[in-house]
C-alpha positions in Angstrom: 6.3 -17.9 5.5 5.9 -16.1 8.8 2.7 -16.6 10.8 0.2 -13.8 10.8 -0.8 -12.2 14.1 -3.8 -13.9 15.7 -6.1 -10.9 15.0 -5.4 -11.0 11.2 -7.6 -13.0 8.9 -6.0 -14.6 5.8 -7.6 -13.4 2.6 -7.5 -16.7 0.9 -9.3 -18.6 3.6 -13.1 -19.1 3.9 -13.4 -16.4 6.6 -11.4 -14.0 4.5 -13.6 -14.6 1.4 -16.7 -14.2 3.5 -15.5 -10.8 4.7 -14.8 -9.8 1.1 -18.3 -10.5 0.0 -19.6 -7.8 2.3 -16.7 -5.4 1.9 -16.1 -2.3 -0.3 -13.5 -3.3 -2.9 -13.6 -1.0 -5.9 -9.8 -1.3 -6.5 -9.3 -5.0 -5.8 -9.7 -6.3 -9.3 -7.3 -3.9 -10.9 -4.8 -4.3 -8.1 -5.0 -8.1 -8.4 -4.3 -7.9 -12.1 -1.4 -5.5 -11.7 0.0 -6.9 -8.4 3.8 -7.5 -8.2 5.6 -9.0 -5.2 8.8 -7.1 -4.4 11.9 -8.4 -6.2 14.4 -7.2 -3.5 14.0 -7.2 0.2 14.2 -3.4 0.3 11.8 -2.8 -2.6 8.4 -2.8 -0.9 8.0 0.8 -2.1 9.1 -0.1 -5.6 6.7 -3.0 -5.9 3.8 -0.9 -4.4 4.5 1.9 -6.9 4.6 -0.2 -10.0 1.5 -2.1 -8.9 -0.6 1.1 -8.6 1.0 2.6 -11.7 0.0 -0.5 -13.7 -3.5 -0.4 -12.2 -3.9 3.2 -13.2 -2.6 2.7 -16.8 -3.7 -0.8 -17.6 -0.1 -1.6 -18.6 2.4 -3.7 -16.6 5.9 -2.3 -16.0 9.0 -3.9 -14.6 10.2 -2.9 -11.2 13.5 -1.5 -12.3 11.6 0.7 -14.9 10.4 2.8 -11.9 13.8 4.5 -11.9 13.6 6.9 -14.8 15.8 9.9 -14.8 13.2 12.0 -13.0 12.4 9.3 -10.4 16.1 8.7 -9.8 16.6 12.3 -8.9 14.3 11.6 -6.0 15.7 8.2 -5.0 18.2 6.3 -7.1 18.1 2.5 -7.8 21.2 2.1 -5.6 19.9 4.1 -2.7 16.5 2.4 -2.8 18.1 -1.0 -3.0 20.5 -0.6 -0.1 18.4 1.7 2.1 14.8 1.5 1.0 12.7 4.6 0.9 10.6 6.8 3.1 6.9 7.5 2.4 7.8 11.0 1.2 10.4 9.7 -1.2 7.9 7.2 -2.6 5.5 10.1 -3.2 8.2 11.9 -5.1 9.0 8.8 -7.2 5.3 8.4 -8.1 4.9 12.1 -9.0 7.9 11.7 -11.3 5.7 9.3 -13.3 3.1 11.9 -13.8 0.5 10.9 -11.3 -1.2 12.9 -8.6 -0.2 11.9 -5.1 -1.6 13.1 -1.7 0.7 12.4 1.2 -0.9 12.0 4.6 0.8 11.6 8.0 -0.6 9.7 11.0 -0.9 12.9 13.0 -4.1 13.6 11.0 -5.7 11.0 13.2 -7.4 7.7 12.9 -10.8 9.1 11.7 -9.1 10.8 8.8 -7.5 7.5 7.8 -10.8 5.6 8.2 -12.5 8.1 5.9 -9.7 7.9 3.4 -9.9 4.1 3.3 -13.7 4.1 3.0 -13.6 6.6 0.2 -10.8 4.8 -1.6 -12.6 1.4 -1.3 -15.9 2.8 -2.6 -14.4 4.4 -5.8 -12.1 2.9 -8.5 -10.4 6.2 -9.4 -7.6 6.1 -6.9 -5.3 3.8 -4.9 -4.1 3.8 -1.3 -0.7 2.8 0.0 0.1 2.4 3.7 3.5 2.7 5.5 3.7 0.9 8.8 6.1 -0.6 11.3 5.9 -4.4 11.3 6.5 -5.0 15.0 3.6 -2.7 16.1 1.3 -4.7 13.8 2.3 -7.9 15.5 4.5 -9.0 12.6 8.1 -10.1 12.7 10.9 -7.5 12.4 11.4 -3.9 13.4 11.5 -2.4 9.9 8.9 -0.3 8.2 7.0 -1.6 5.3 4.8 -0.3 2.4 1.9 -2.1 0.6 -1.5 -1.3 -1.1 -4.8 -1.5 0.6 -7.2 -3.6 -1.5 -10.6 -3.4 0.3 -12.4 -2.1 3.4 -14.8 -4.1 5.6 -16.8 -1.4 7.3 -18.9 -3.7 9.5 -15.7 -5.2 11.0 -13.6 -2.0 10.6 -10.9 -4.1 8.8 -8.6 -3.3 5.9 -7.3 -5.8 3.3 -3.5 -5.5 3.1 -2.0 -6.7 -0.2 1.5 -7.4 1.3 4.1 -7.0 -1.5 6.5 -9.2 0.6 4.7 -12.2 -0.7 7.6 -14.5 0.3 6.9 -13.5 3.9 3.2 -12.7 4.5 0.0 -13.5 2.6 -2.7 -11.0 1.9 -4.8 -10.5 5.0 -7.5 -8.5 6.8 -6.3 -6.4 9.7 -8.3 -4.3 12.2 -8.0 -0.7 11.0 -7.1 0.6 14.5 -4.2 -1.8 14.7 -3.0 -0.8 11.3 -3.3 2.9 12.2 -1.3 2.3 15.4 1.5 0.7 13.3 1.4 3.7 11.0 1.5 6.1 13.9 5.2 5.5 14.3 8.4 7.3 13.2 10.6 6.7 10.2 13.5 9.0 11.1 12.2 12.4 11.8 8.8 11.9 10.2 5.6 10.0 11.1 4.5 7.2 8.8 1.1 7.4 7.1 -0.5 6.8 3.8 -0.6 7.9 0.1 -3.6 8.4 -2.2 -2.6 8.0 -5.8 -4.6 9.2 -8.8 -4.1 9.5 -12.5 -3.2 13.0 -13.8 -6.6 13.2 -15.3 -8.3 12.3 -12.0 -9.3 8.8 -13.1 -8.0 5.2 -13.0 -8.0 3.4 -16.3 -7.8 0.0 -14.6 -10.2 0.7 -11.7 -13.4 -1.2 -10.9 
């Protein structure tokens, strides 16, 4: 497993657990129950999608089940496997499964991101996925990555990243400004950013 950058706090350690006791974490229980590590090296978006869909519906789903006919029209199994996916394509895949998705780019600014994280962590009716460049966050590799946010520590201004590349990095707390800087990068012609995902009825069956 790769070492975390020095400013990250491992979730499983005593410091990470102490942070959690003071943090807002309305989604964490449902995300923990539904969490899936990515099955393929390019499937961070796939694993993140099935994790939040299972949290919303209270039912587990296999990662290859994400590629229904409607979802495959957005990004096929083959294309996702060999080339991964952008944040916009992930939004389209999730929408093909009947959920409501808000796509936000980093040019909205750090305060918009902070408000979105705080709102998400305070309520169990939505889930938040982030797309960042690993090297800018002090992690190994130049590639982009996608994972859910599980909690927010307002006092320390830190986010809990539930990294779906479990073979590579553990869950950890990161300073929100550093995460935002890693999101404020380009994937092709578009800036990275975040998704807010809700059930079609506006609520999350597995939240809380």
